[in-house]
C-alpha positions in Angstrom: 92.4 -50.8 -35.5 95.5 -51.9 -33.5 98.6 -52.9 -35.5 99.2 -56.6 -35.1 102.2 -58.5 -33.7 102.9 -61.6 -35.8 105.7 -63.2 -34.0 108.6 -63.1 -31.6 112.2 -63.6 -32.6 115.5 -63.9 -30.6 118.7 -63.3 -32.5 121.2 -64.1 -29.8 121.2 -61.1 -27.5 118.5 -59.1 -29.4 114.9 -60.0 -28.8 112.6 -58.7 -31.6 108.9 -58.4 -32.5 107.6 -59.2 -36.0 105.1 -56.3 -36.5 102.4 -55.6 -39.1 103.6 -53.3 -41.8 101.1 -50.5 -42.0 101.3 -48.4 -45.2 100.5 -44.7 -45.2 101.3 -41.6 -43.3 101.2 -41.1 -39.5 98.6 -38.7 -38.3 101.4 -36.5 -37.2 102.7 -36.2 -40.8 99.2 -35.5 -42.0 98.7 -32.8 -39.4 101.9 -31.0 -40.4 100.0 -30.2 -43.6 97.2 -28.6 -41.7 94.0 -29.5 -39.8 91.6 -32.2 -41.1 88.2 -31.3 -42.4 85.5 -32.0 -39.8 84.1 -35.2 -41.3 87.6 -36.7 -42.0 88.6 -35.9 -38.4 85.5 -37.5 -37.0 86.0 -40.6 -39.2 89.6 -41.0 -37.9 88.4 -40.4 -34.3 85.8 -43.1 -34.4 88.5 -45.6 -35.4 90.9 -44.4 -32.7 88.1 -44.9 -30.2 87.5 -48.4 -31.5 91.2 -49.2 -30.9 91.2 -47.8 -27.4 87.9 -49.6 -26.6 89.5 -52.9 -27.6 92.6 -52.2 -25.5 90.6 -51.2 -22.5 88.3 -54.2 -22.8 91.5 -56.3 -22.5 92.4 -54.1 -19.4 95.3 -52.4 -21.2 95.9 -48.7 -21.2 98.1 -47.2 -23.9 99.6 -44.3 -22.0 101.3 -42.7 -25.0 98.5 -42.1 -27.5 99.6 -39.3 -29.9 99.5 -38.5 -33.6 102.9 -40.1 -34.3 101.6 -43.4 -32.9 98.6 -43.4 -35.3 98.8 -44.4 -38.9 96.2 -43.9 -41.7 96.4 -46.2 -44.6 95.8 -44.9 -48.2 92.3 -46.3 -48.0 91.5 -44.5 -44.7 91.9 -47.3 -42.2 93.4 -46.2 -38.9 95.9 -48.3 -37.0 97.1 -47.4 -33.5 100.8 -48.3 -33.0 103.4 -48.5 -30.3 102.0 -50.0 -27.1 105.5 -49.9 -25.7 104.4 -48.0 -22.6 101.1 -49.8 -22.3 100.3 -51.2 -18.9 97.7 -53.5 -17.4 95.5 -50.8 -15.8 97.7 -49.2 -13.2 100.5 -46.5 -12.6 102.6 -44.4 -14.9 104.9 -39.3 -18.9 108.3 -35.6 -21.7 110.4 -35.0 -24.5 112.6 -32.8 -26.7 110.1 -33.1 -29.6 106.8 -32.5 -27.9 104.9 -34.0 -30.7 106.7 -37.3 -31.3 109.4 -38.3 -28.9 108.8 -40.4 -25.8 110.9 -40.2 -22.6 111.2 -43.6 -21.0 112.2 -44.4 -17.5 112.2 -47.2 -15.1 108.5 -48.0 -15.0 108.9 -49.7 -11.5 109.9 -46.4 -9.9 106.8 -44.7 -8.4 106.4 -41.2 -9.8 108.5 -41.7 -12.9 107.3 -39.9 -15.9 106.5 -42.0 -19.0 104.9 -40.6 -22.1 104.9 -37.5 -24.2 104.4 -34.2 -22.5 101.9 -32.6 -24.8 99.5 -35.6 -24.6 99.9 -36.5 -20.9 96.9 -36.3 -18.6 97.4 -34.1 -15.5 97.6 -37.2 -13.2 100.2 -38.7 -15.6 102.2 -35.5 -15.6 102.2 -35.6 -11.8 103.5 -39.2 -11.8 100.3 -40.4 -10.1 98.6 -43.7 -10.8 96.6 -43.7 -14.1 93.7 -45.7 -15.6 91.9 -45.7 -18.9 90.8 -42.1 -18.3 94.4 -41.0 -19.2 93.9 -42.5 -22.7 90.6 -40.6 -22.9 92.4 -37.4 -22.1 95.0 -38.1 -24.9 92.1 -39.0 -27.2 90.7 -35.5 -26.5 94.1 -33.9 -27.3 94.3 -35.8 -30.6 90.8 -34.9 -31.7 91.4 -31.2 -30.7 94.6 -31.2 -32.8 92.9 -32.8 -35.8 90.3 -30.1 -35.8 92.6 -27.1 -35.1 95.9 -28.3 -36.6 97.8 -27.4 -33.4 98.6 -29.4 -30.2 96.3 -28.1 -27.5 98.8 -28.0 -24.7 102.3 -27.9 -26.4 104.5 -25.0 -25.5 108.1 -24.1 -26.2 109.6 -26.2 -23.4 108.7 -29.4 -21.7 108.3 -27.5 -18.3 105.9 -25.0 -19.9 104.0 -27.9 -21.6 103.5 -29.8 -18.4 102.4 -26.6 -16.6 99.8 -26.0 -19.4 98.5 -29.6 -19.0 98.2 -29.2 -15.3 96.9 -25.7 -15.0 95.8 -24.0 -18.3 92.4 -24.5 -20.1 92.4 -25.2 -23.8 91.7 -22.3 -26.1 88.2 -23.4 -27.1 87.9 -20.4 -29.5 90.4 -22.1 -31.8 88.0 -24.8 -32.8 86.5 -24.3 -36.2 83.2 -22.6 -36.4 81.5 -25.7 -37.9 82.4 -27.9 -35.0 79.1 -29.4 -33.7 78.0 -28.5 -30.2 78.1 -32.2 -29.3 81.7 -32.5 -30.3 82.6 -29.4 -28.3 80.9 -30.9 -25.3 82.7 -34.2 -25.8 86.1 -32.4 -25.9 85.3 -30.6 -22.7 84.5 -33.9 -21.0 87.6 -35.6 -22.4 89.8 -32.7 -21.3 88.6 -32.3 -17.7 91.7 -31.9 -15.5 90.0 -33.7 -12.6 89.8 -37.3 -13.7 86.7 -37.9 -11.6 84.9 -35.4 -13.9 86.3 -36.8 -17.1 84.5 -39.1 -19.5 84.8 -42.5 -18.0 84.5 -44.8 -21.1 85.8 -44.4 -24.6 82.7 -46.1 -26.0 80.6 -43.1 -25.0 83.0 -40.9 -27.1 82.5 -43.2 -30.0 78.7 -42.9 -29.7 78.8 -39.1 -29.6 81.0 -38.9 -32.7 78.9 -41.4 -34.7 75.8 -39.3 -33.7 77.5 -36.1 -34.8 78.4 -37.7 -38.2 74.8 -38.7 -38.9 73.1 -35.6 -37.6 72.5 -32.7 -40.1 74.8 -29.7 -39.6 73.6 -27.3 -36.9 72.2 -24.2 -38.5 73.1 -20.8 -36.9 70.3 -19.5 -34.8 68.4 -16.7 -36.5 68.8 -13.3 -35.0 65.4 -11.6 -34.4 64.9 -8.4 -36.4 64.5 -5.3 -34.4 61.8 -2.9 -35.6 61.9 0.8 -34.7 58.5 2.6 -34.6 58.2 6.2 -35.7 55.7 8.3 -33.7 
């Protein structure tokens, strides 16, 4: 579920990559039409988790996972794109368009911000070293947005967005009523601001989602009837 690189070319002064052509919409374009139904969102999330799992197994962190870097083919296959900010498990970041644009800077400068504000982990927003848990945070942001139709931390300005990432809890009440309890718990674990308390491995997220997809929908708990006694 990662878009392939087929070759490297050099046309004089311009080096180029030959990339796989992935047909279909980006997840960002799909979300502009509204949130995804629960089962569709979970099916997409499983494939994103597969892609991150493959990257992490190769000791690569993406650092810029967001809906505009995810494509869905007409037959429902997910491809994660644009590993331009990917790094071999170590340090990394803000944008006029909080949903799509990427601000790049000299990656060798400690504390430089690289990434997209609305999907940055708190440690990434602070310019601190990051590891695969920063991708898990972004995965939680993407799953939350698929279910609600709105970016969880995006605000009117980059500064306000970064402040929300660092200091404001998600609006959990915005999740659809049919969101399984296990998926709510998964989201809270992915979106822990303290990376030490965050989900440590994307494979665990994949298992939780697969279980939710195969478990019958949770039924609302019956409210006991109250009886009044006439004397």
